[in-house]
GUDO-884828 format. One line per 3 residues: their letters; for each residue x, y, z of C-alpha. Coordinates in Angstrom, 1 decimal, decimal comma. Layout:
% residues N
a	X:Y:Z ~ ...
//
This chain:
% residues 343
msd	0,0:0,0:0,0 ~ 1,1:3,6:-0,6 ~ 2,6:5,5:2,3
rks	0,6:8,6:1,3 ~ -1,9:9,6:4,0 ~ -5,1:11,5:3,9
igf	-4,4:14,0:6,8 ~ -7,1:15,8:8,6 ~ -7,7:17,4:12,0
lsf	-9,9:16,1:14,8 ~ -11,3:18,7:17,2 ~ -12,9:17,8:20,5
ghw	-14,4:21,3:20,6 ~ -13,6:22,2:24,2 ~ -14,7:25,6:25,5
tps	-14,4:27,1:28,9 ~ -15,0:30,6:30,3 ~ -11,4:31,2:31,1
phs	-9,3:34,2:30,1 ~ -6,6:31,7:29,0 ~ -8,9:30,0:26,4
atr	-9,6:31,3:22,9 ~ -12,9:29,4:23,0 ~ -14,8:30,8:26,0
sas	-18,3:30,0:24,9 ~ -20,3:27,5:22,8 ~ -20,6:30,2:20,1
dvl	-16,8:30,7:20,1 ~ -16,1:27,0:19,5 ~ -18,8:26,6:16,8
lqs	-17,7:29,6:14,8 ~ -14,0:28,8:15,2 ~ -14,6:25,2:14,1
idl	-16,0:26,6:10,8 ~ -13,0:29,0:10,5 ~ -10,5:26,2:11,3
aqa	-12,0:23,9:8,6 ~ -11,5:26,7:6,1 ~ -8,0:27,4:7,3
aee	-7,2:23,6:7,1 ~ -8,4:23,5:3,5 ~ -6,2:26,5:2,7
vga	-3,0:25,0:4,1 ~ -3,6:21,7:2,2 ~ -5,2:19,4:4,8
dga	-7,6:16,7:3,6 ~ -10,2:16,6:6,4 ~ -12,0:18,4:9,2
yfr	-13,4:16,0:11,8 ~ -15,3:16,8:15,1 ~ -15,8:14,9:18,3
vhh	-19,3:14,7:19,7 ~ -20,0:14,7:23,5 ~ -23,3:15,3:25,3
far	-23,8:17,2:28,6 ~ -20,3:18,7:28,2 ~ -18,8:22,0:27,3
qls	-17,8:20,6:24,0 ~ -19,3:20,1:20,5 ~ -22,5:18,1:20,8
spf	-24,9:18,5:17,8 ~ -22,8:17,7:14,7 ~ -25,1:18,2:11,8
pll	-25,7:22,0:11,9 ~ -21,9:22,3:12,2 ~ -21,2:19,9:9,4
aav	-23,6:21,6:7,1 ~ -22,1:25,0:7,8 ~ -18,6:23,7:7,2
gar	-19,8:22,1:4,0 ~ -21,2:25,4:2,8 ~ -18,0:27,3:3,6
tsr	-15,5:24,8:2,1 ~ -15,2:23,1:-1,3 ~ -12,6:20,3:-1,1
iei	-11,8:18,8:2,3 ~ -13,7:15,8:3,8 ~ -16,0:16,7:6,7
gtg	-16,6:14,2:9,4 ~ -17,2:13,1:12,9 ~ -15,1:11,0:15,3
vid	-17,5:9,9:16,7 ~ -21,2:10,2:17,2 ~ -22,5:8,1:20,2
mry	-25,2:5,9:18,6 ~ -26,8:5,2:22,0 ~ -28,3:8,7:21,8
enp	-29,5:8,6:18,2 ~ -32,8:8,1:16,4 ~ -31,5:6,5:13,2
fym	-34,5:7,7:11,2 ~ -34,0:11,4:12,1 ~ -30,3:10,9:11,8
ved	-30,6:9,7:8,2 ~ -32,4:12,9:7,2 ~ -29,9:15,1:9,0
ags	-26,9:13,3:7,5 ~ -28,4:13,3:4,0 ~ -29,0:17,0:4,2
adl	-25,5:17,8:5,4 ~ -23,9:15,5:2,8 ~ -25,8:17,1:0,0
iag	-24,9:20,6:1,2 ~ -21,2:19,5:1,3 ~ -21,3:18,0:-2,2
hrl	-20,9:14,3:-1,0 ~ -17,9:15,0:1,3 ~ -19,3:13,7:4,5
qlg	-17,4:11,0:6,4 ~ -19,6:10,0:9,3 ~ -17,8:8,4:12,3
isr	-20,1:6,7:14,7 ~ -19,7:4,4:17,7 ~ -21,1:3,1:20,9
gsp	-19,6:6,2:22,5 ~ -17,2:7,0:25,3 ~ -17,5:7,5:29,1
eqv	-20,1:10,1:29,7 ~ -20,5:13,3:31,8 ~ -23,7:12,0:33,4
idg	-25,0:8,6:34,3 ~ -26,8:6,9:31,4 ~ -27,3:10,1:29,6
yry	-29,0:8,4:26,7 ~ -32,0:7,7:28,9 ~ -32,7:11,5:29,0
fgy	-32,9:11,3:25,2 ~ -35,6:8,6:25,5 ~ -33,4:5,5:24,9
apa	-33,4:2,6:27,4 ~ -31,2:-0,5:26,9 ~ -32,3:-4,0:27,9
edd	-31,6:-5,2:31,3 ~ -28,8:-7,5:30,0 ~ -27,2:-4,5:28,2
psg	-26,1:-2,2:31,1 ~ -23,7:0,0:29,1 ~ -26,1:0,4:26,1
aam	-23,5:-1,1:23,8 ~ -25,9:-3,5:22,2 ~ -28,5:-0,8:21,8
grr	-25,9:1,4:20,1 ~ -25,1:-1,4:17,6 ~ -28,8:-2,0:17,0
hte	-29,3:1,7:16,2 ~ -26,3:1,5:13,9 ~ -27,7:-1,5:12,0
vll	-31,0:0,4:11,4 ~ -29,1:3,5:10,2 ~ -27,1:1,4:7,7
rll	-30,2:-0,2:6,4 ~ -32,0:3,2:6,0 ~ -29,0:4,7:4,2
ege	-29,4:2,0:1,4 ~ -32,3:4,1:0,2 ~ -34,8:1,4:-0,3
gfa	-38,5:2,3:0,3 ~ -40,1:0,8:3,4 ~ -43,0:3,1:4,4
qps	-46,6:2,5:3,1 ~ -47,7:5,7:1,4 ~ -51,0:7,4:2,4
prp	-53,9:6,9:0,0 ~ -54,6:10,6:0,4 ~ -51,2:12,3:0,5
mfa	-50,8:16,1:0,7 ~ -48,4:15,9:-2,3 ~ -48,1:13,3:-5,0
npp	-45,8:10,4:-4,2 ~ -43,5:8,4:-6,4 ~ -44,7:4,8:-7,0
gll	-44,0:2,1:-4,4 ~ -42,9:2,3:-0,8 ~ -41,4:5,5:0,4
rle	-37,9:6,1:1,8 ~ -36,6:8,9:4,0 ~ -35,6:12,1:2,2
phs	-33,3:13,7:1,3 ~ -31,4:10,6:0,2 ~ -27,7:11,1:-0,5
dgl	-26,2:8,4:-2,8 ~ -23,0:7,0:-1,7 ~ -23,2:8,0:2,0
rdr	-23,6:4,4:3,1 ~ -20,0:3,8:1,9 ~ -18,8:6,7:4,0
iww	-19,8:5,5:7,4 ~ -17,0:4,7:9,8 ~ -17,1:2,8:13,1
gsg	-15,0:4,0:16,0 ~ -13,6:0,8:17,4 ~ -11,8:0,4:20,7
sds	-11,5:-3,4:20,6 ~ -10,6:-6,2:18,1 ~ -14,1:-7,7:18,3
tar	-15,9:-4,4:17,3 ~ -13,3:-3,9:14,5 ~ -14,3:-7,3:13,1
waa	-18,0:-6,5:13,5 ~ -17,5:-3,2:11,6 ~ -15,8:-5,0:8,8
elg	-18,6:-7,5:8,5 ~ -21,2:-4,7:8,2 ~ -19,1:-2,8:5,6
mnl	-18,2:0,2:7,6 ~ -14,8:2,0:7,4 ~ -12,7:1,8:10,6
qss	-11,7:4,6:12,9 ~ -9,3:3,1:15,4 ~ -10,0:4,9:18,6
tlk	-7,8:7,3:20,6 ~ -7,9:4,5:23,2 ~ -8,1:0,8:22,9
ede	-9,0:-2,1:25,2 ~ -5,7:-3,5:26,4 ~ -6,0:-7,0:25,0
sge	-2,3:-8,0:24,9 ~ -0,2:-5,6:27,1 ~ 1,7:-4,5:24,0
pfh	2,4:-0,9:23,1 ~ -0,7:1,0:21,9 ~ 0,5:1,4:18,3
vqq	1,2:-2,4:18,0 ~ -2,2:-3,3:19,3 ~ -3,8:-0,8:16,9
rkq	-1,8:-2,3:14,0 ~ -3,0:-5,8:14,9 ~ -6,6:-4,5:15,2
iei	-6,3:-3,0:11,7 ~ -5,0:-6,4:10,4 ~ -8,0:-8,2:12,0
yrs	-10,4:-5,7:10,5 ~ -8,9:-6,0:7,0 ~ -9,0:-9,8:7,2
awa	-12,6:-9,7:8,2 ~ -13,4:-7,3:5,4 ~ -11,9:-9,7:2,9
eag	-13,8:-12,6:4,3 ~ -17,1:-10,7:4,1 ~ -16,5:-10,2:0,3
har	-17,2:-6,5:0,1 ~ -16,5:-5,1:-3,3 ~ -14,9:-1,8:-2,4
tpr	-11,6:-1,1:-0,6 ~ -12,1:0,0:3,0 ~ -10,6:3,0:4,7
vsv	-8,9:3,0:8,1 ~ -8,0:6,0:10,2 ~ -5,9:6,5:13,4
srs	-5,8:9,6:15,6 ~ -2,6:11,1:17,0 ~ -1,5:14,2:18,9
imp	1,5:15,4:17,0 ~ 3,1:18,7:17,9 ~ 6,0:20,0:15,9
ivd	8,2:22,4:17,9 ~ 9,5:25,0:15,5 ~ 9,5:28,1:17,7
dvd	9,4:29,4:21,3 ~ 5,6:29,4:21,4 ~ 5,5:25,7:20,5
amy	8,1:25,0:23,1 ~ 6,1:26,9:25,7 ~ 3,0:24,9:25,0
fgg	4,4:21,5:24,3 ~ 8,0:21,3:25,3 ~ 7,2:19,2:28,3
ege	5,4:16,5:26,3 ~ 8,6:15,2:24,7 ~ 8,9:12,3:27,1
srd	5,2:11,3:26,8 ~ 4,5:7,5:26,9 ~ 1,4:5,3:26,5
qvg	-1,0:5,5:29,4 ~ -3,1:2,8:31,0 ~ -6,4:3,4:32,8
vid	-9,8:1,7:33,5 ~ -12,7:2,8:31,3 ~ -16,2:1,3:31,8
dfr	-14,7:-1,6:33,8 ~ -12,1:-2,6:31,3 ~ -8,4:-1,9:31,1
avf	-7,6:0,6:28,3 ~ -4,4:1,9:26,8 ~ -4,1:5,4:25,5
grt	-1,6:6,6:22,9 ~ 1,2:9,0:23,6 ~ 1,6:12,6:22,5
yaa	4,4:13,2:20,0 ~ 6,0:16,6:20,6 ~ 9,5:17,4:19,4
epd	11,5:19,2:16,7 ~ 10,4:18,0:13,2 ~ 13,5:15,9:12,5
vlv	12,9:14,0:15,8 ~ 9,2:13,6:15,1 ~ 10,0:12,0:11,7
kql	12,1:9,3:13,4 ~ 9,6:8,7:16,1 ~ 6,6:8,5:13,8
add	8,4:6,2:11,4 ~ 8,3:3,6:14,1 ~ 4,5:3,9:14,7
eai	3,1:0,7:13,2 ~ -0,5:1,8:13,3 ~ 0,1:5,0:11,4
aaa	2,0:3,0:8,8 ~ -1,0:0,6:8,4 ~ -3,7:3,3:8,1
dtl	-4,5:5,3:5,1 ~ -5,9:8,3:7,1 ~ -4,4:10,2:9,9
llt	-6,5:12,5:12,1 ~ -4,5:15,0:14,1 ~ -6,1:15,9:17,4
vpn	-5,8:19,7:17,8 ~ -5,7:21,9:20,9 ~ -8,7:23,9:19,8
qlg	-8,7:26,2:22,8 ~ -5,5:27,8:21,5 ~ -7,4:29,3:18,6
vdy	-7,7:29,1:14,9 ~ -4,4:30,8:13,9 ~ -2,3:28,6:16,2
nak	-4,0:25,4:15,0 ~ -3,7:26,4:11,4 ~ 0,0:26,9:12,0
lls	0,3:23,6:13,7 ~ -1,4:21,8:10,7 ~ 0,8:23,7:8,2
nil	4,0:22,8:10,1 ~ 3,1:19,1:10,1 ~ 2,3:19,2:6,3
eyv	5,4:21,1:5,5 ~ 8,1:19,7:7,8 ~ 6,9:16,2:8,8
apa	4,6:14,6:6,2 ~ 7,0:14,9:3,2 ~ 9,9:13,3:5,1
lgw	7,7:10,3:5,9 ~ 6,3:9,9:2,4 ~ 2,8:11,0:3,5
r	3,0:13,8:0,9
//
């Protein structure tokens, strides 16, 4: 496979009413997210992706933002990483996603998942969704919502039309509108384990290997991710899908090229993988890469998961503002990516 990577940013969309933050309100982070997507397109990045968290001072409702970014850009992919499907009505979601994708000219790359640890206890219950008694985390419910979403995105009619409609109907059963052709092939599953990566492949979804992973072998994070990607691709081949799947990994990569970079990230140079307990399982979190560009090139060349993936999402410190993050992306694209064959 080619070493060339599709390189985009992933913003968690934090905001806090602090004088040290460039995003002090929800309005700030929404408007700056649009501006950063434009800036990323201008410096040559390939994608603008946004994390979704409910009940938090972060981005939460993706489709208005995706539609706005789609209207203000013309080339880059626009996506999520990820939407928690435990909270989603798949029927309403298909309409929102179809609208955003059409506004963006079929550039939507929709990352979905079971979700991450929450700000509140069982937040999806406030949204009207209750899992079965034998599904305490809602994981099975999230997968069930996903399977409905994928079926609806196929665009087949399923609803019996009224014999006395307000407007004339096309013949046959009706589907949800607007329908966006091809969006079904641009759904990604955010996977934190080998088993869910295999499940995503079987259902024909692309893979977003998570920023954390269930620690299934005790090996370094990037090695476990690489093995997860291999499991996914093997399952994809066994399922017999016609198209070639896409795989992304996310990394925090901070080139230090001036004193401002050193002030913010100079202390991250000795970062290592971290281990913690998430939802009652042992999880491993990837390290932050922060160093001068020539050092970064050597470090990143040894990252097995980046080498295995075709798409790299760069997590950005969005609270430092649009200009700083645009510079960060530009420095990676200018000083790091070419030396690694990514450009």
